[in-house]
C-alpha positions as a printed Julia matrix, in Angstrom:
165×3 Matrix{Float64}:
 -114.56  -10.24  -83.41
 -111.52  -10.95  -85.52
 -108.86   -9.44  -83.25
 -109.78  -10.81  -79.83
 -106.92   -8.96  -78.13
 -108.84   -5.73  -78.81
 -112.12   -6.96  -77.31
 -113.47   -5.22  -74.21
 -115.64   -7.35  -71.91
 -115.31   -5.42  -68.64
 -118.67   -3.71  -67.98
 -117.01   -0.72  -66.31
 -114.88   -0.06  -69.38
 -117.97   -0.48  -71.58
 -119.77    2.02  -69.33
 -116.81    4.37  -69.76
 -117.21    4.21  -73.55
 -120.95    4.88  -73.23
 -120.23    7.87  -70.99
 -117.49    9.32  -73.19
 -119.17    8.96  -76.58
 -121.82   11.54  -77.34
 -123.15   10.39  -80.75
 -124.78    7.09  -81.63
 -124.88    6.22  -85.34
 -128.23    4.48  -85.76
 -128.42    2.11  -88.72
 -131.81    1.35  -90.25
 -132.94   -0.52  -93.35
 -135.68    0.82  -95.62
 -136.66   -1.98  -98.0
 -133.03   -3.07  -98.24
 -131.64    0.47  -98.56
 -129.32    1.38  -95.64
 -129.99    4.59  -93.73
 -127.74    5.85  -90.93
 -128.52    8.81  -88.71
 -126.3    10.32  -85.97
 -128.14   10.95  -82.7
 -127.5    12.06  -79.15
 -128.47    9.28  -76.74
 -129.03    8.26  -73.2
 -128.49    4.73  -71.92
 -129.08    2.3   -69.12
 -126.77   -0.66  -68.55
 -128.12   -3.01  -65.92
 -126.78   -6.54  -65.44
 -125.26   -6.39  -68.91
 -128.59   -5.4   -70.53
 -128.13   -2.24  -72.61
 -130.98    0.12  -73.53
 -130.68    3.41  -75.42
 -133.08    6.34  -75.53
 -132.98    8.85  -78.39
 -135.31   11.7   -79.22
 -136.36   13.85  -82.15
 -139.18   15.69  -83.84
 -142.66   14.2   -83.67
 -142.47   12.97  -87.25
 -139.77   12.12  -89.74
 -138.2     9.56  -92.02
 -136.52    7.48  -89.29
 -139.9     6.82  -87.65
 -141.38    5.73  -90.99
 -138.5     3.31  -91.51
 -138.69    1.94  -87.94
 -142.44    1.41  -88.28
 -141.75   -0.83  -91.31
 -138.66   -2.51  -89.83
 -137.78   -2.02  -86.14
 -134.5    -3.98  -86.41
 -131.54   -1.63  -85.96
 -127.79   -1.61  -85.7
 -125.62    1.03  -84.06
 -122.02    2.13  -83.73
 -120.19    4.71  -81.64
 -116.56    5.6   -81.07
 -114.47    7.78  -78.8
 -110.84    8.54  -77.95
 -109.93    8.66  -81.64
 -106.28    9.66  -82.06
 -104.5     9.29  -85.4
 -100.92    8.08  -85.43
  -98.16    7.97  -88.02
  -95.68    5.33  -89.02
  -92.63    4.96  -91.21
  -94.71    3.43  -94.01
  -98.29    3.98  -95.14
  -99.34    0.62  -93.63
  -98.13    1.74  -90.18
 -100.46    4.76  -90.03
 -103.63    4.23  -88.07
 -106.07    5.39  -85.44
 -106.34    4.49  -81.79
 -109.92    4.4   -80.46
 -112.52    2.72  -78.29
 -115.81    1.66  -79.84
 -119.1    -0.08  -79.23
 -121.44   -1.57  -81.81
 -124.43   -3.85  -81.82
 -127.93   -4.76  -82.89
 -131.37   -4.48  -81.43
 -134.93   -3.33  -81.85
 -136.35    0.21  -81.75
 -139.8     1.16  -80.58
 -141.59    4.46  -80.29
 -142.32    5.27  -76.64
 -145.94    6.39  -76.25
 -146.39    6.34  -72.46
 -145.76    9.9   -71.18
 -144.07    8.68  -67.98
 -141.68    6.45  -69.93
 -140.96    9.33  -72.32
 -140.04   11.49  -69.3
 -137.77    8.74  -68.04
 -136.12    8.36  -71.45
 -135.53   12.1   -71.78
 -134.09   12.25  -68.25
 -131.73    9.37  -69.03
 -130.67   11.08  -72.26
 -129.91   14.38  -70.51
 -128.02   12.64  -67.69
 -125.84   10.83  -70.25
 -125.22   13.94  -72.33
 -124.76   16.53  -69.58
 -124.15   14.66  -66.34
 -127.07   16.62  -64.84
 -130.52   15.57  -63.68
 -133.48   17.12  -65.48
 -137.22   16.69  -65.19
 -139.72   17.21  -67.99
 -143.3    18.4   -67.84
 -146.14   17.02  -69.96
 -145.93   19.89  -72.46
 -142.22   19.29  -73.18
 -142.82   15.54  -73.46
 -145.67   16.09  -75.93
 -143.56   17.96  -78.5
 -140.91   15.26  -79.06
 -140.74   11.6   -79.96
 -138.67    9.23  -77.86
 -137.33    5.95  -79.2
 -136.35    3.1   -76.91
 -133.69    0.83  -78.36
 -133.49   -2.58  -76.69
 -130.07   -3.98  -77.54
 -129.94   -7.71  -78.34
 -126.18   -7.97  -78.75
 -123.18   -5.68  -78.59
 -119.42   -5.78  -78.62
 -116.77   -3.29  -77.59
 -113.18   -2.97  -78.61
 -110.17   -0.71  -78.34
 -107.09   -0.06  -80.35
 -104.47    1.6   -78.17
 -101.62    3.68  -79.51
  -98.73    1.46  -80.63
  -96.3     0.78  -77.79
  -93.43    2.57  -79.52
  -95.46    5.79  -79.79
  -96.52    5.7   -76.14
  -92.87    5.22  -75.1
  -91.69    8.11  -77.29
  -94.36   10.4   -75.82
  -93.36    9.6   -72.23
């Protein structure tokens, strides 16, 4: 990370980003051609180990790409607030973000699919849901094991926060 003063290492603040964001931009590579798809997600973060669960139709392009190359990257952002300045170079955006790399795999075990879907719904809605075998059978679930990730924030410039107070 180039600007270390923006780095977030506190796991509770990282968890806050994961809870606040609702879309994960999943980056795939199909024979060297980039492909990015926005997805709802669920996550687990245990002892610093991050795992995502995403779901979709039972077939589609992203599954074809992952079957050929399971290496992925991802990015997400929240709290995006544009700000102005006196010159063009002083305009910007405050935000918090998380990005990283990992490996995606199609979940085939029905019990693990139920778990993944429950985690996804808890992340997205804050509510607990259960899924029966029929519901589980009509969707695919991907498990994304994250190898590395980094988080950062860009707060509003101090002058703007003082003016707003």
